[in-house]
VMD Tcl script that draws the C-alpha trace (Angstrom):
set ca {
  {11.73 21.84 17.79}
  {14.27 23.49 20.08}
  {16.86 20.74 20.47}
  {17.34 17.06 19.62}
  {19.86 14.94 21.51}
  {20.26 11.15 21.70}
  {18.37 11.00 25.02}
  {16.27 14.17 24.86}
  {13.91 16.06 22.59}
  {13.06 19.65 23.57}
  {9.97 21.17 21.96}
  {8.29 24.52 22.20}
  {6.00 25.01 25.20}
  {2.31 24.57 24.40}
  {0.03 26.49 26.76}
  {-2.85 24.22 27.86}
  {-6.38 25.34 27.09}
  {-9.97 24.16 26.87}
  {-11.17 21.24 24.78}
  {-13.71 23.10 22.67}
  {-16.02 21.75 19.95}
  {-14.23 23.96 17.44}
  {-10.84 22.51 18.40}
  {-12.32 19.01 18.07}
  {-13.55 19.83 14.57}
  {-10.08 21.01 13.61}
  {-8.49 17.90 15.13}
  {-10.67 15.68 12.96}
  {-9.80 17.57 9.79}
  {-6.09 17.81 10.60}
  {-5.86 14.13 11.50}
  {-7.47 13.19 8.19}
  {-4.91 15.33 6.36}
  {-2.04 13.70 8.26}
  {-3.31 10.22 7.48}
  {-3.88 11.09 3.85}
  {-0.23 12.13 3.48}
  {0.49 8.41 3.49}
  {3.59 6.34 4.15}
  {5.89 4.31 1.95}
  {5.13 1.06 3.76}
  {3.60 -0.37 6.89}
  {6.11 0.16 9.69}
  {8.95 2.66 9.38}
  {12.62 3.10 8.61}
  {13.44 3.70 12.29}
  {13.28 1.50 15.42}
  {9.93 1.81 17.14}
  {8.83 2.13 20.74}
  {5.43 2.04 22.41}
  {5.86 3.34 25.94}
  {8.92 1.56 27.30}
  {8.50 -1.42 24.96}
  {10.06 -1.94 21.54}
  {7.83 -1.97 18.48}
  {8.89 -3.88 15.39}
  {8.82 -1.28 12.63}
  {10.46 -3.42 9.95}
  {8.91 -1.99 6.76}
  {6.40 -4.18 4.98}
  {4.42 -3.66 1.76}
  {1.41 -5.24 3.45}
  {-1.39 -6.00 3.23}
  {-2.30 -4.49 6.58}
  {-4.02 -7.43 8.37}
  {-1.03 -9.76 8.40}
  {1.34 -6.93 9.29}
  {-0.86 -5.79 12.19}
  {-1.20 -9.31 13.56}
  {2.52 -10.10 13.30}
  {3.97 -6.76 14.45}
  {1.30 -5.22 16.69}
  {-0.65 -8.08 18.28}
  {1.46 -11.25 18.54}
  {4.56 -9.70 20.23}
  {2.57 -8.09 23.05}
  {0.33 -11.12 23.44}
  {3.47 -13.22 24.01}
  {4.94 -10.70 26.46}
  {1.67 -10.59 28.37}
  {1.31 -14.36 28.50}
  {4.94 -14.93 29.45}
  {4.62 -12.35 32.22}
  {1.51 -14.00 33.65}
  {-0.71 -11.02 32.87}
  {-3.12 -13.09 30.77}
  {-4.65 -16.48 31.47}
  {-4.98 -19.22 28.89}
  {-8.57 -18.10 28.30}
  {-7.59 -14.53 27.37}
  {-4.74 -15.78 25.19}
  {-7.17 -18.03 23.33}
  {-9.56 -15.13 22.73}
  {-6.82 -12.94 21.27}
  {-5.60 -15.84 19.14}
  {-9.12 -16.15 17.74}
  {-9.03 -12.49 16.72}
  {-5.63 -13.03 15.08}
  {-6.92 -16.08 13.21}
  {-9.70 -13.93 11.73}
  {-7.55 -10.87 11.04}
  {-8.03 -11.03 7.27}
  {-11.73 -10.37 7.77}
  {-11.25 -7.03 9.48}
  {-10.54 -4.90 6.42}
  {-7.21 -3.54 5.38}
  {-7.24 -2.97 1.64}
  {-6.20 0.67 2.09}
  {-2.57 1.69 1.56}
  {-0.52 2.67 4.62}
  {-1.48 5.93 6.28}
  {0.83 8.22 8.24}
  {-0.35 7.47 11.78}
  {0.49 8.72 15.26}
  {0.53 5.15 16.56}
  {-0.20 5.78 20.26}
  {-3.16 8.12 20.09}
  {-4.91 7.44 23.38}
  {-6.59 10.56 24.84}
  {-3.63 11.35 27.11}
  {-1.55 12.10 24.03}
  {-3.90 14.85 22.87}
  {-2.94 18.24 24.33}
  {-5.76 20.77 24.15}
  {-4.12 24.15 23.87}
  {-4.86 27.82 24.48}
  {-4.49 28.51 20.75}
  {-7.80 26.65 20.18}
  {-6.02 23.62 18.73}
  {-5.40 20.05 19.80}
  {-1.71 19.11 19.61}
  {-0.65 15.47 19.35}
  {2.27 14.47 21.59}
  {4.43 11.41 22.28}
  {4.00 9.76 18.87}
  {4.96 6.23 17.89}
  {4.79 7.31 14.24}
  {4.79 4.76 11.43}
  {2.86 3.64 8.42}
  {-0.32 1.94 9.59}
  {-4.09 1.83 9.26}
  {-5.84 5.15 9.84}
  {-8.64 3.47 11.77}
  {-6.11 2.56 14.48}
  {-5.55 6.19 15.49}
  {-9.29 6.88 15.54}
  {-10.03 3.76 17.59}
  {-7.39 4.69 20.15}
  {-8.95 8.14 20.59}
  {-11.99 6.34 22.04}
  {-10.04 4.50 24.77}
  {-10.32 5.24 28.49}
  {-13.47 7.31 28.14}
  {-12.45 8.94 24.87}
  {-11.21 12.43 24.05}
  {-13.62 15.29 24.71}
  {-16.05 15.88 21.84}
  {-15.08 12.60 20.19}
  {-18.27 12.72 18.14}
  {-17.18 16.06 16.69}
  {-13.69 14.72 15.93}
  {-15.11 11.72 14.07}
  {-17.71 13.76 12.20}
  {-15.10 16.25 10.98}
  {-12.80 13.40 10.00}
  {-15.58 11.67 8.07}
  {-16.40 14.91 6.29}
  {-12.75 15.32 5.23}
  {-12.05 11.68 4.34}
  {-14.86 9.14 4.83}
  {-13.99 5.82 6.41}
  {-14.74 2.48 4.79}
  {-18.08 0.87 5.57}
  {-18.18 -1.12 8.82}
  {-15.44 0.86 10.56}
  {-17.42 0.99 13.81}
  {-17.36 -2.81 14.12}
  {-13.59 -2.82 13.62}
  {-12.83 -0.40 16.47}
  {-12.10 -3.16 19.06}
  {-9.63 -4.86 16.69}
  {-7.59 -1.68 16.48}
  {-7.87 -1.04 20.22}
  {-6.56 -4.51 21.04}
  {-3.00 -3.44 20.29}
  {-2.83 -0.88 23.11}
  {-4.72 -3.16 25.48}
  {-2.04 -5.82 24.99}
  {0.68 -3.20 25.43}
  {-0.91 -2.39 28.79}
  {-0.90 -5.99 29.98}
  {2.68 -6.38 28.78}
  {3.72 -3.24 30.68}
  {1.47 -3.21 33.73}
  {0.35 -6.80 34.22}
  {-2.97 -8.36 35.12}
  {-4.69 -5.10 36.08}
  {-5.66 -4.79 32.39}
  {-6.60 -8.44 31.90}
  {-10.32 -7.75 31.85}
  {-9.82 -4.93 29.32}
  {-8.05 -7.33 26.96}
  {-10.80 -9.90 27.41}
  {-13.60 -7.37 26.82}
  {-11.88 -5.89 23.77}
  {-11.17 -9.28 22.19}
  {-14.75 -10.42 22.78}
  {-16.05 -7.22 21.15}
  {-13.76 -7.79 18.17}
  {-15.07 -11.33 17.74}
  {-18.69 -10.12 17.90}
  {-17.94 -7.48 15.27}
}
mol new
graphics top color blue
foreach p $ca { graphics top sphere $p radius 0.5 }
foreach p [lrange $ca 0 end-1] q [lrange $ca 1 end] { graphics top cylinder $p $q radius 0.2 }
display resetview
């Protein structure tokens, strides 16, 4: 870090480079190590943001499902519905997912997560590494970061990232079926921020979660 001011954070320049299989392997291993460092609670001791929106980081001992529903799904569902981005049908689908949230796993303790790990926040660098930028860091579920890496076409070599992660710290059985549940958070953030253009993405993601 070069400088930290109330309205600015200046970091060292990272020279962009190619997204190589070797860098993807390292990303998977490094992400597993970051997650495994853990967090004291779900949420964080600081106010949260996701894009331009606030994120309720009030610390909670968990368990994860109720925390995720209350702090990461319900607020953005309400914003999206109030803003007219979602119809009653989409709202009902998301509410079904929320009503079943206890069935989507969550017995693990809080992991140290990036929190907004869509592919645009992975910077592939000339030093043969993948750097993570623009974090919304907090204590959360490690599957959330991995699910977000698959959004919008996924990061390059996603299969290598996941394989390296699994080798370093295997995920709980059934994680593949839970991917849409974890992705639903960012989909709702998009409808809250950008409106109905992402309505179909919310619907598709919620339907996939219910099938899982």
